[in-house]
C-alpha positions in Angstrom: -38.9 -24.3 14.5 -35.9 -22.0 14.9 -32.3 -22.8 15.5 -29.2 -20.6 15.7 -25.5 -21.5 15.0 -22.5 -19.2 15.5 -20.0 -18.8 12.6 -17.8 -15.9 11.5 -16.7 -13.9 8.5 -13.3 -12.5 7.6 -13.2 -8.8 6.7 -9.7 -7.8 5.7 -7.5 -9.6 8.3 -10.1 -9.5 11.1 -12.9 -11.9 11.8 -16.4 -10.8 12.8 -19.1 -13.0 14.4 -22.0 -14.1 12.1 -25.1 -15.7 13.5 -26.7 -18.3 11.2 -30.4 -18.5 12.0 -32.5 -21.2 10.4 -36.3 -21.2 10.5 -38.5 -24.0 9.2 -42.1 -23.1 8.5 -45.1 -24.8 6.8 -45.6 -24.3 3.1 -44.1 -25.5 -0.2 -40.5 -26.5 -0.2 -38.4 -23.4 -0.8 -35.0 -22.1 0.6 -34.6 -18.4 1.2 -31.1 -17.1 2.0 -30.8 -13.6 3.3 -28.1 -11.4 4.9 -26.1 -10.0 1.9 -24.7 -13.4 0.7 -22.5 -13.6 -2.4 -22.8 -16.2 -5.1 -20.8 -18.9 -3.3 -23.0 -18.4 -0.2 -26.3 -18.5 -2.2 -25.2 -21.7 -3.8 -24.7 -23.3 -0.4 -28.4 -24.4 -0.3 -27.8 -27.1 -2.9 -24.5 -28.3 -1.4 -26.2 -28.5 2.1 -29.2 -30.4 0.7 -27.0 -33.0 -1.0 -24.6 -33.3 2.0 -27.5 -33.8 4.5 -29.2 -36.4 2.3 -26.1 -38.3 1.3 -25.0 -38.4 5.0 -28.2 -40.3 5.9 -30.0 -37.5 7.6 -33.5 -36.1 7.0 -33.8 -32.9 4.9 -37.1 -31.1 5.6 -39.5 -30.7 2.6 -40.8 -27.3 3.9 -40.1 -23.7 3.6 -36.6 -22.8 5.0 -35.4 -19.3 5.8 -31.7 -18.9 6.5 -30.6 -15.5 7.9 -26.9 -14.6 8.2 -26.8 -11.8 10.8 -25.7 -9.0 10.9 -27.6 -8.3 7.7 -25.4 -5.3 6.7 -22.2 -7.3 6.6 -21.4 -8.9 3.3 -20.9 -12.7 3.4 -18.6 -14.4 1.0 -17.1 -17.9 0.5 -18.3 -21.4 1.3 -17.4 -21.4 5.0 -21.1 -21.1 6.0 -22.1 -24.5 4.5 -21.4 -26.5 7.7 -23.1 -24.0 10.1 -26.2 -23.9 7.8 -26.4 -27.7 7.7 -26.0 -27.9 11.5 -28.7 -25.2 11.9 -31.1 -27.2 9.7 -30.4 -30.4 11.7 -30.9 -28.5 15.0 -34.2 -27.0 13.7 -35.5 -30.4 12.8 -34.3 -31.7 16.2 -32.0 -34.3 14.8 -29.2 -32.9 17.0 -29.3 -30.8 20.2 -30.2 -27.1 19.6 -27.9 -25.8 22.3 -24.9 -24.5 20.4 -24.3 -21.2 22.3 -20.7 -22.0 23.2 -19.7 -23.3 19.8 -18.4 -21.7 16.6 -18.8 -23.7 13.4 -17.2 -23.2 10.0 -16.5 -25.3 7.0 -17.3 -26.0 3.3 -19.4 -29.1 2.5 -18.9 -31.5 -0.4 -21.9 -33.3 -1.9 -21.0 -36.4 0.0 -20.9 -34.6 3.4 -17.2 -34.3 3.8 -15.8 -31.0 5.1 -13.3 -29.0 3.0 -10.7 -26.4 3.9 -11.6 -22.8 4.3 -9.6 -19.6 4.3 -8.8 -17.4 7.4 -9.1 -20.0 10.1 -6.4 -18.4 12.3 -8.2 -15.0 12.6 -11.5 -16.9 13.1 -10.0 -18.9 15.9 -8.6 -15.7 17.5 -12.1 -14.1 17.4 -13.6 -17.2 19.0 -11.1 -17.0 21.8 -11.7 -13.3 22.2 -15.5 -13.6 22.3 -15.4 -16.5 24.8 -16.5 -19.4 22.7 -15.5 -22.6 24.3 -15.7 -25.0 21.3 -14.5 -24.5 17.7 -15.5 -27.0 15.0 -13.3 -26.6 11.9 -12.4 -28.8 8.9 -9.9 -31.5 9.8 -7.3 -30.0 7.4 -7.4 -26.7 9.3 -7.4 -28.0 12.8 -3.6 -27.5 13.3 -3.9 -23.9 12.2 -6.8 -23.3 14.6 -5.0 -24.9 17.5 -2.3 -22.2 17.3 -4.8 -20.1 19.4 -5.0 -20.9 23.1 -8.2 -20.8 25.2 -10.5 -22.6 22.8 -11.2 -26.3 22.3 -10.6 -27.2 18.6 -12.5 -30.2 17.1 -11.4 -31.4 13.6 -14.5 -32.3 11.5 -13.9 -34.7 8.7 -17.6 -34.9 7.6 -21.1 -33.9 8.5 -21.8 -37.2 10.2 -18.8 -36.6 12.5 -20.1 -33.4 14.1 -23.6 -35.0 14.3 -22.3 -38.0 16.1 -20.3 -35.8 18.4 -23.2 -33.5 19.3 -25.6 -36.4 20.0 -22.9 -38.2 22.1 -22.7 -41.2 19.9 -19.0 -40.9 18.9 -17.0 -38.0 20.3 -14.4 -36.2 18.1 -10.9 -36.2 19.5 -10.0 -32.7 20.4 -6.9 -31.2 18.8 -4.5 -30.2 21.5 -2.9 -26.8 21.6 0.8 -27.5 21.1 2.6 -24.5 19.8 6.2 -25.5 19.3 8.2 -22.6 18.1 12.0 -22.7 18.5 13.8 -20.1 16.5 17.2 -21.4 17.7 17.5 -23.6 14.6 17.5 -21.6 11.4 15.3 -23.1 8.6 16.8 -24.5 5.4 17.4 -21.8 2.8 17.6 -22.5 -0.9 20.6 -20.2 -1.4 23.5 -19.5 0.9 25.9 -16.5 0.7 28.9 -18.8 0.5 27.6 -19.9 -3.0 27.9 -16.4 -4.3 31.3 -15.8 -5.9 32.8 -12.3 -5.7 30.7 -9.2 -5.2 32.1 -8.6 -1.7 31.0 -4.9 -1.7 27.4 -6.0 -2.5 27.4 -8.6 0.2 28.5 -5.9 2.7 25.8 -3.6 1.5 23.1 -6.3 1.9 24.4 -7.1 5.3 23.9 -3.5 6.3 20.4 -3.5 4.7 19.3 -6.6 6.6 20.7 -5.2 9.9 18.7 -2.0 9.7 15.7 -2.9 7.5 16.8 -0.7 4.6 15.7 -0.8 1.0 18.1 -1.7 -1.8 18.4 -1.2 -5.5 21.0 -3.3 -7.4 22.1 -2.1 -10.9 24.4 -4.0 -13.2 24.7 -5.9 -16.4 23.1 -9.3 -17.0 24.8 -12.1 -15.2 26.3 -9.9 -12.5 24.6 -11.9 -9.7 21.8 -9.5 -8.8 19.1 -12.1 -8.7 21.2 -14.7 -6.9 22.2 -12.2 -4.2 18.5 -11.3 -3.7 17.5 -14.9 -3.4 20.2 -15.5 -0.8 19.1 -12.5 1.2 16.5 -14.4 3.4 19.3 -16.5 4.7 20.9 -13.6 6.5 17.8 -12.0 7.9 17.1 -12.5 11.6 15.1 -15.5 12.5 11.4 -15.0 13.2 10.0 -14.4 16.6 6.7 -16.0 17.6 4.9 -12.7 17.3 6.2 -12.1 13.8 5.4 -15.7 12.8 1.8 -15.3 13.9 1.5 -12.0 12.1 2.7 -13.5 8.8 0.6 -16.7 9.3 -2.5 -14.6 9.8 -2.0 -12.8 6.4 -1.2 -16.1 4.6 -4.2 -17.7 6.1 -6.6 -15.1 4.8 -4.9 -15.1 1.4 -5.1 -19.0 1.3 -1.3 -19.1 0.8 -0.2 -21.3 3.7 2.0 -24.2 2.5 0.4 -27.6 2.8 1.0 -29.2 6.1 2.6 -26.1 7.7 0.1 -24.3 9.9 2.7 -21.8 11.1 5.1 -19.8 8.9 8.6 -20.2 10.2 10.7 -18.5 7.5 10.6 -14.8 6.5 8.7 -14.3 3.3 10.5 -13.8 0.0 8.0 -12.6 -2.7 9.2 -12.1 -6.2 6.2 -11.1 -8.4 6.6 -10.8 -12.2 6.6 -7.4 -13.7 3.3 -8.1 -15.5 1.5 -8.3 -12.1 -1.7 -6.3 -11.8 -2.2 -3.4 -9.5 -4.5 -5.4 -7.2 -2.1 -8.3 -7.2 0.7 -6.2 -6.0 -1.0 -3.8 -3.6 -4.1 -5.8 -2.7 -7.7 -5.2 -3.5 -10.4 -6.7 -5.7 -14.1 -6.7 -5.2 -13.6 -8.3 -1.8 -10.2 -6.8 -0.9 -7.5 -9.4 -0.2 -3.8 -8.9 0.7 -1.4 -8.3 -2.2 2.2 -9.2 -2.7 3.4 -6.3 -0.5 1.4 -7.6 2.4 2.5 -11.2 1.7 6.0 -9.8 2.0 5.3 -8.5 5.5 8.4 -8.9 7.8 10.3 -10.2 4.8 11.5 -9.3 1.3 9.7 -7.9 -1.7 12.0 -8.5 -4.7 11.2 -6.7 -7.9 13.5 -8.0 -10.6 13.7 -5.8 -13.8 12.3 -2.9 -11.9 11.9 -0.5 -14.8 9.6 -3.0 -16.5 6.9 -2.7 -13.8 4.1 -0.4 -14.6 4.5 3.2 -13.3 1.3 3.0 -11.4 2.5 -0.1 -9.5 5.8 1.5 -8.7 4.4 4.8 -7.5 1.9 3.0 -5.3 4.8 1.6 -3.3 5.8 5.0 -2.1 3.2 5.2 0.7 3.6 1.6 2.0 7.4 2.0 2.2 7.0 5.0 4.5 3.9 4.0 6.5 4.5 0.2 6.6 0.7 -0.3 5.9 -1.4 -0.1 2.8 -5.0 1.1 2.9 -7.5 0.0 0.3 -10.6 2.2 0.1 -14.0 1.1 -1.4 -17.4 2.6 -1.4 -18.4 0.3 1.5 -15.4 1.3 3.6 -11.6 1.1 4.0 -9.4 -1.9 4.9 -5.8 -1.7 6.0 -3.2 -4.5 5.5 0.3 -4.5 7.1 3.2 -3.9 4.7 6.4 -3.8 6.7 8.6 -5.2 3.9 12.1 -4.6 2.7 12.1 -3.6 -1.0 14.9 -5.1 -3.0 15.0 -4.0 -6.6 17.3 -5.2 -9.5 17.7 -3.6 -12.9 20.0 -3.3 -15.9 21.6 0.1 -16.4 20.1 0.5 -19.9 17.8 -1.4 -22.4 20.6 -3.5 -23.8 22.0 -4.0 -20.3 25.7 -3.1 -20.9 25.9 0.6 -20.2 29.2 1.2 -18.3 30.4 -2.4 -18.8 34.1 -2.8 -19.3 34.0 -5.7 -21.8 30.9 -5.3 -23.9 29.9 -2.2 -25.6 26.6 -0.6 -25.0 24.4 -0.1 -28.1 22.0 2.4 -26.5 22.1 6.1 -27.0 22.6 8.4 -24.0 19.0 9.6 -24.3 17.8 6.0 -24.4 19.7 5.2 -21.2 18.3 8.3 -19.5 14.8 7.5 -20.5 15.2 3.9 -19.3 16.5 4.9 -15.9 13.8 7.6 -15.6 11.1 5.0 -15.6 11.8 4.9 -11.9 10.7 8.2 -10.4 12.9 10.4 -8.2 10.5 10.2 -5.2 10.7 6.4 -5.3 14.5 6.4 -5.7 14.7 8.8 -2.8 13.0 6.2 -0.6 15.7 3.6 -1.3 18.6 3.8 1.1 21.2 1.7 -0.7 22.0 1.9 -4.4 24.5 -0.7 -5.6 26.4 -0.5 -8.9 27.5 -4.1 -9.7 30.1 -5.2 -12.3 30.8 -8.6 -13.9 32.5 -11.2 -11.7 36.0 -11.9 -13.0 36.9 -15.5 -14.1 39.4 -15.9 -11.3 36.7 -15.6 -8.7 34.2 -17.6 -10.6 36.6 -20.5 -10.9 37.9 -20.3 -7.4 37.2 -23.2 -5.1 37.5 -21.1 -2.1 34.1 -20.7 -0.4 33.0 -17.3 0.8 31.6 -16.3 4.2 28.5 -18.4 4.9 25.1 -17.0 5.7 25.0 -18.2 9.3 28.1 -16.1 10.2 26.6 -13.0 8.5 23.2 -13.6 10.1 24.9 -13.7 13.6 26.2 -10.2 13.0 22.8 -9.0 11.7 21.0 -10.4 14.7 23.5 -8.8 17.1 22.9 -5.4 15.5 19.1 -6.0 15.6 19.3 -6.7 19.4 21.2 -3.4 19.9 18.4 -1.6 18.1 15.6 -3.4 19.9 17.1 -2.6 23.3 17.7 1.1 22.3 14.1 1.6 21.2 12.7 -0.3 24.2 14.5 1.8 26.7 13.2 5.0 25.0 9.6 3.7 24.9 9.4 3.4 21.1 7.7 -0.1 20.7 6.4 0.8 17.2 10.0 1.2 16.0 11.7 -2.2 15.4 14.7 -1.4 13.2 16.6 1.7 12.2 14.8 1.8 8.9 11.5 2.4 10.7 12.7 5.6 12.5 10.8 8.8 11.9 12.2 12.4 12.2 11.8 12.4 16.0 13.7 9.1 16.4 16.4 10.3 13.9 17.0 13.4 16.0 17.1 11.3 19.2 19.3 8.4 18.1 21.4 9.7 15.1 23.4 12.5 16.7 26.6 13.3 14.9 29.7 15.3 15.9 31.1 18.4 14.3 33.2 16.4 11.8 30.1 14.5 10.8 28.1 17.7 10.3 30.8 19.2 8.1 30.7 16.0 5.9 26.9 16.1 5.7 26.9 19.8 4.9 29.3 19.2 2.0 27.3 16.2 0.8 24.0 18.1 0.9 25.5 20.8 -1.4 27.4 18.6 -3.8 24.9 15.7 -4.1 21.8 17.9 -4.0 20.2 15.7 -1.3 16.6 16.1 -0.1 15.6 16.2 3.5 14.4 12.6 3.2 17.7 11.5 1.8 19.5 13.3 4.6 17.5 11.4 7.2 18.0 8.1 5.4 21.8 8.6 5.3 21.7 9.2 9.0 19.7 6.1 9.6 22.0 4.1 7.4 25.0 5.5 9.3 23.3 4.4 12.6 23.0 0.9 11.3 26.6 0.8 10.1 27.7 1.9 13.6 25.5 -0.7 15.2 27.2 -3.4 13.1 30.5 -2.1 14.3 29.4 -2.0 17.9 29.9 1.8 18.1 27.6 3.8 20.4 27.9 6.9 18.2 27.9 7.6 14.5 31.5 8.3 13.3 32.6 10.1 10.2 33.6 6.9 8.4 30.1 5.4 9.1 28.6 8.4 7.3 31.2 8.2 4.5 30.1 4.5 3.8 26.5 5.5 3.9 27.1 8.3 1.4 28.7 5.8 -1.0 25.4 4.1 -1.3 23.6 7.1 -2.8 22.7 6.8 -6.5 24.9 8.1 -9.3 23.4 10.1 -12.1 23.8 9.2 -15.8 26.1 11.8 -17.4 
């Protein structure tokens, strides 16, 4: 007796169809599982046996062969428990064997209840793409699967639920597709810009950074407000579009990082890994490659506090994703690519003791120690950061002031207006891959960052005096374009370039 049930596997961020074939033959009781299963999949035979028996169904005392096809695709995780159990029940004719239009996935407990699995959103997308009409998923994942139109989602609480549904005894109530996404109301942010006292120049620079998607490095003594400003940054970023929300949710679904009870991410990510993070944790990878922090920060913020304390290998690995907005992880079996369109926000002290250049506390570090500390961040990485901020202590008068600063909603309105200008500009010129000014390549810089004679004279002098690279030259032009967009100017003026030049790094002398 042979039965086939359709399921799927997640490879990177994409799902691939997997056919679960169950054959029952005469002979001594034995379960053979083939098709490149990992340990979790091989152990499914015991979970399936207990779940079927404890749910009151018959488990065959014969030779069982379970094939997960295609055989050359590695299978991982416990998501094949439910399709294997359904296949066994179909092969023993306890349920109808006709499951051609259904996709089944879920982990089984020993009592037959169905548990959560990772990657339900890309699996549901694959089901819709391949024309499956029905999708049986764990009840806890039904809301996530229902984000995809064109497929009927059935939440399964236990093995008996799907059996009763298939035999027509008690039908499962289908989860309706109701995708409510209104970005008119901003989500609640933990930190608002009005709570940050002083540091007006830093607030202005971060507004420019958010308007154009530029990277920032804040340098200053302890307690200057670097971390607080970084944590307030998501509150002035533009609100998510539905397309961006689905992109982020897909990544978080595969990484099993979706917040409980929230099937759709509605706030831009803010990731702040500790400097002891491993290379695979930051960039992604592992034996079965998974998204790292830079992919979890896609369309949001990657905040690296105490930047020089991160390992040099981790920092240098950021150079390629910053430029290409994607990270590629290569293994012997192939390569996987994960999106990484993030804004890098770094924070650091100017020296090991933290008080180099401070007006009120004397630095105890030698000049050579200061230089060594700052040289932990390589020149090529610094060259990829558009805005370098030197921050000082906040004076008492501003700290004690009861006057609130400009709130995040007001700043966000200006940022969103500048983003709309950029979106319209790139759409008219047929550049859909470019979203913000920070994404522009050399061709876009030449087309959209034209400067007049006065601007060329300023940039010529800056190139000579500041020893700027070609990359730095282009980044200054992109930054000037963003400053002009915030000001509502169609062309880049000299004062826009002058402000952009002020954000270049200053060397220790």
